[in-house]
N, C-alpha and C positions, 0 to 999 in steps of 0.2 A: 511384457510391463511386469513389473512385482507394485504392487500396493501395499504400503504398510500401515499399518492399523496401530492407533493409541488408544488404551482403557478410556472409558468416559468419564471416569471419576480422576484423572491423573491430574487433573488441575488443582485435587483436592493432596497431593502429595509431594507438593513444592516443589515440583519440575524433576521429582527423580522418578523418572519411566521409561520403561522401555516399548519397543513398538514389534509389534509380529506381524508377519507375512507369509503367505503359504508361496514353497519353493517347491520345483520337481523333486527336489532330492528330498522333503520334509518342511521345516515351519524355520523361517528366519527371524533372527532375535537381534537389534539392535538398541543402542541409546540413544534414548528421541532426544536429548542435546548434542548428540555428536551424529547427523543423517548421514556423513560423508566417510566416519571412521569406520574400525573392525565390526564385521557380522558375526554372526554364530548361526551355521545352519544345524539342526538336528533333525534325526530321523520322527517320522512321523510318532511312533509307537513309544522312543524315547520320550517325546513332548507328551502325550498320553500318558505316560505315567508319571511324569514330572508332575502335570495339574492334579490330577489324583490325588497326589501327594502333598500338594499345596491346599486340598480343598478339606482334608484331614485334619489340618493345623488351624 
């Protein structure tokens, strides 16, 4: 079973949020407003590089 998580501060963002879930192949990303819509799965190292880049800005 996949467990999706939304950021705690997502209510402050006016509904423009994503949800994340650990997956066997990496990290799943989806639009919180469209949970049955498309999903993106990226490798763990790519996700780590992405979050590191976000923290720098």
